[in-house]
N, C-alpha and C positions, 0 to 999 in steps of 0.2 A: 690361687686359694693355699693358705699355708698347709702341708701334713701336723697330723697331729699325733704321730707316733712315730716309735724307732727305727730304723733299718739301719742290722749291723752287717756290714759287709767286708770283704778281701778285697784288695787294691790289685790295679793291671797298669800299665800304661796306657792300654784304651779303652780305661775306664770300670776296671771291677774285675779282681783273679776269674780264671776260668777252672771249673771243676766238674770231672764229665765222669762217664762211665769208668774207665780206666783208674779211675781213684789215685786222679792226682792232682793238686792244685800249683797254679803256676804264678807265682808270686814276683813282683817289683821288676818288671819287665823294663829296660830302659836301653839306648843308643844314643853315644856321643862320640863327637870326633877324637880320635888318635887315642889317648890315656887320659884324657883328661874329662872325669864325667862331670864336669861342669861348663864343659864347651858345648855348643852347638854341632847337631849331628849332620858334618859335613864333610865330604872328601874334595877339599881344594887342591887340584893336581901342581897350585903356582908353590905353594906352601908344603915344604917337607916336614913340617909340625901338624899338619893336618891332611895326612894322604892315607889317613884309614879310617875307618869307626871300629868300635866297639860294642858288641851287643851282650847285658849280661843281664840272666834273671835266676829268681829260686825256687825249687820243687818242693813240695809238701808229699811226700812218697816214702812208703817202706821200700817197694821193688824201684829200680832204675826203670823210668818209663824212654820208649825207643822213640826218640825224635830226629826230624829234619828241619833244616831251616830255608824255605825255598825264597828268592830274592826275584822280585818284578819290577821292571821297567813300566813310569806312570806317565800321561800327560801333565799338562798345567793344575787337572783337579784332582790327581790321585787316583786316577781310575787307571788300574795295568792296561796295557795293549795285548792286544790277543794276535797280532800280526808276528807271523812265523821269524820275520827276520828279526825283531827284535825281543822274541824270548830268549836267546845268547844261553842255547842248548849245550848241554855237557859241562857249562861254568855258571850255572844257577842255583845250586842245589850244595849246602852242607849236610853230610849225609851221616847218619848214626852219630850223634856229638855226645861227647864225653862230658861227666860231671866230676866236680871235685868234693869231697863229704865235707858237710859243716862242722864245727867244734861242736862234740858231744853236748854240750852245757845250752845249746842255741834251742830256741824252742820255734815253733811256728814256720821251719822249714827243714830239711833234712840232706838236701844236695843244692849246689849253684855252679850255674856254667857262664863261662866267660869267652868269647872268641872274636877274633880280630880280622876284619874282612876291608879290600880282597885278600886272597892266599892262593893255595895252588888249586883249590877245585872252586874257586868262586871269583868271577871277574865282574867289572862293571865299563863295559866298552862306551858307552851311549850318556852323553850329557845331561842331565834332569834330574828329575825327582824316581824315587825309587821306595820300592817298600817292602819290608822281608814278613816272610809269614809262620810263626813254630806249629808244624804239622805233623802228625802223627806217620812216621816211618812206613807203615803198612797201608794207612789210606790219606793222600794229601789233602782231601775235602774237610778234613776234621782240621779245624784251624783252632788252636790253643791261645795264640794271640799272635798280636805283628805291631810293627813300628813303622816309623817313617824317617828317610834323610835323603840327603842330597847328592849329586855328584857333579864337579863343575871343570869342566875343557877350558879354560876361558880363552875365548878369542876378540872379545873387547873390552876395551877399558872401558871403566865408568865412572864419571865425577860424580859423585855425591854431595850436597851440600843442605845443612838443616837451617831453616830461618824459625824465628818467634813470630806467631803474628795474633790477633784476634780473633775469634772466629765469626763466621760469617753468617751465623745469626746469635746476635749479642743476648745472653745471659742475663737479666737485671737481678734478678733472687739471689742467683746462684756465682757470685762474680769470678770465683775460681775457676768454673766450667767453661770458661770464653779463651782461656791459655791454651794455645794452638800452635801447632809446628806447620812448616809446610816443608816437605821432602822435594828437591828437587835431583832428577837424574840425566844426564846429558853423556853424550857419547858420538864420536863419528864410527860410522861403519867403515868396514874396509873394502874397497873394490870386489874382493871375490864373494861378498855377499849383496843380496838384492834387498832395498829398501823396502817395498813392498811385502818383503816377507817377516819385518819385526813385527811381532804379536802384542806384548805387552811387557811391561813392568811391574815386578812385587816386590811387596814390603811388607817383610814380618817384622814383629816387635817382640824380642825377647825369643820365648818360645811359644808362640801363640800361630802354631801351625796349622790350625783350623778357620784361623780368624786374619787371613788377609787381607790387606790393602791390595787391590787389581788396576793398576791402570791400561786399560785395553783400549787399543786403537779403534775398535767399531763400536765403543759404549763409551761415550764421555759427556761428564755434566760440568759446571764449574769449578768442582773442589778435585776432582780427578780427569785430567786431560794434558795433550800431548803438543809440543811446538817441533814444525819440520821443517827446514829449507828447499825442500824441494828436490834435495841431492841426497846428501849420505848424512848431516847432522840432524840429531835428537835430542829434543828434553820433553820428559815425562815429569809431570808435576801433580804431587797429591798435597789436599789442603785441609784444614779440621782434623789434622791429628791430636788428640789430647796424649799427653804425655802421662799422664796418670802418676801415681806415686809410688818412692819404694814397694815392693812385698813387704807382707806382714811374714815372719818367719818363727818354726817351731824347732827347737835344738834338744833333739832325743838324745846327742850321742853321751851324756856326762852319768855315769848309773849311779853315781852316788843322790842324783837327784831325781832320777825317772828309775827308781828301783823295786817296783812294782807293777805288773801286767797292764793295772787298768790307771791311765794318767788321764791329765788335762794337759793340753796343747800350750796353755799358756800356765804357769804355776802362780803368775803376782795375780791372778784374778779374773773376773767376765772382761772380755773384748766390747770393745766400744765403737762407735764410729771414728774414720782418721779423716774425716771431710777437711778436717782445720786442724790438723793434725801431720807435720813431715818426718817421716819415717827415716831411718839408717839406711846405707848403702844394704843393696840384698845381692841374687848370686845371678841377678837379671832372670829369674824364672826358671833358674835349675836348679837340683838339690844333690847334698855331698852324703852318700849313705856309707855308713861304718863296712869298715874291710871286711869281708865275709868270714876270713880266717881269725875275725877277733874272737872269743869267745863271750862277747856281751852282742854279740850282731843278731840279735833276737828280734822277736816281733811283739808289738806292742797294742793294747790299744787303746786309739787316744781320744779323748771328747774335745771336738772343737764347739766351744760356749761365745755367743756373741748375744748384746742386747743391745738393739738398732733402736734407732729414734722413732717414735710414733707414728711419723706421718709417712714412714716405708711401711707399707700395707701388700706389697706382691711379693711371692716367693722370693727367698733369698738362697743362695747357692753357695757351697764350698766348693773351689777349684786351685788348682794349684800344680806344681811337679810332681805330685804324685799320681794325678789323673790325667798329664799330659794337653794340662790346661785346658781341658775341654767339659763346656757348660751342659752337663745332664742328670736327667729328672731323678738318679738314684742317689745324688749329691745336694738334695735339698735338705735345708735346715728343718726340724720339726721344732712346734713351737709349743713351749711351756708358760703359758701366761705372761707371755713378751721376753722371755727368755729362749733363745733359737741354739737348739744343741744337734751333734750328729758326731755317730763315734766310730771311727775308721781304724783298720789294723794298718802298722806302718813297720816296717823296718827302722833299727834305730839309727839316727842323721838327721841331716839339717835339711829344712823344707823350709822354698819359699809357697806363700798360697797368698790368697785374698777372700772377698766375698763379694758377688755380684748381685743383682736384683734382675730378673726374668719375666718374662709374662709365657703363661702357657698357650699354644695352640694348638688342639688337639692334642698328640702325643708331641710335639715339637717345643722347643721353647723359641721367643722372639724377643725383640726389644731388648735385648741383652744390658745393661748398664754396669760396665765396668768401675765407675768413680763417683758412684753415690755415695757409697759406703767406705771410700776412699781417699777421696781429694785429688788435686789437681795442678801440681806443681812445672813452671819452667825448669827449674833446675835438677828433675827428676833425671837419673843416670839411667837410660835404656839403648839397649843394643839394637838395629834395625839395619836388618839383612834386605838386601837387595839384589834381585834378580830381573836380568833381561832376556824373555823369550824371542824365539826365531823360531817359523815355521820351515822346517828345512823339508826337502823332496827325498832325502838320504833313506834308506831303507824302507822307502817305500809311505815315508812322510812321518812325522813324530815333532813335538815341543820339544825344543831344544835349547836349553840353559846357556849361552853365547859369553854372556857377561855375570860376574858377584862383585859386590864391595859390600862388606860392615864396618858402619857408623856407629861411635859412639855418642848419644847426645851430651851425656852432662860432660864431657872431655872438654865441650866446644863454651861454657860457660865459665870456666875455673880460673882462665886466663885473664 
């Protein structure tokens, strides 16, 4: 059921900025590799250009808040470990972080933080998934924001290939939905590792960290399975992966075009379905925000508007780089006689986004459809991040990433 009222709110990477009794609001929290804000959040020790991560955010407050950033090592499901051997004591916290003052003209925020990790205070000794938490310096249980990233100490080389296929269950009415990929990941395990400890291969499309494709050795079917020669050769295969379309974009960087506080995401009219429309290249789910030192790096109230086809009767949600590509109830579009609207606050920048359809089950969302309003094309350019998990017995046992590979689908079809 669609909403018939408007919710106006401020954004955070975890799905909405947080305001607390301490009288400040944390905004535009992001994490990315090295110094490139369009890069996937990963530290890859094989690559000197991606050997760190950057965390940045804005603060709307009169006094400077006293905050720390705590880093926690996680299992393959993003659950922080409580094992004392994995807490990394002494090197898991950035204390009393410092801010830069935003230009006087900027509205919507007052201070900016940017930090690069690891540094002399923080290290990442384990290969796998990590989370960080922005917390009150006096009360670490008071969390104001959080983010996710990967740390990779590669031990195994993964060979990844993408092949075009037709969907296992053919859709005669919407032929575009039958275009799929099969991603095959093969590797040879070194003698120092045990084949029985190989756990899973995870595939993440662009920035959809919350919606991975997991090929688990213990749970598999005809679209997610693996092959093993009984010794050290493995192949993990994921089928029926729809490539989708290039993302929609809103570019708010030009002050001459967006020179008021209230703006529309698209100046040239109301959006419609892109099911039969191939879009131009995008940022693979990232954003490019105006430099915080720019006097026009302000916050705008951006109105997203779409008129979907009449056959779309389920709730429609806005999802994009501004909410970490997470489909959330607070991003449901409200219905005004068939014209769907949602207004959110965004800092000037370039953002990838799209519209999805989903159903409510109590307070959660299910049957998320990423393609019915956006289309599905074989030549869409996507980044696929492939991770190999190993159940190591080190330090009491943890989910260790021993292999990583990034592959771009669009590059495969150009030549």
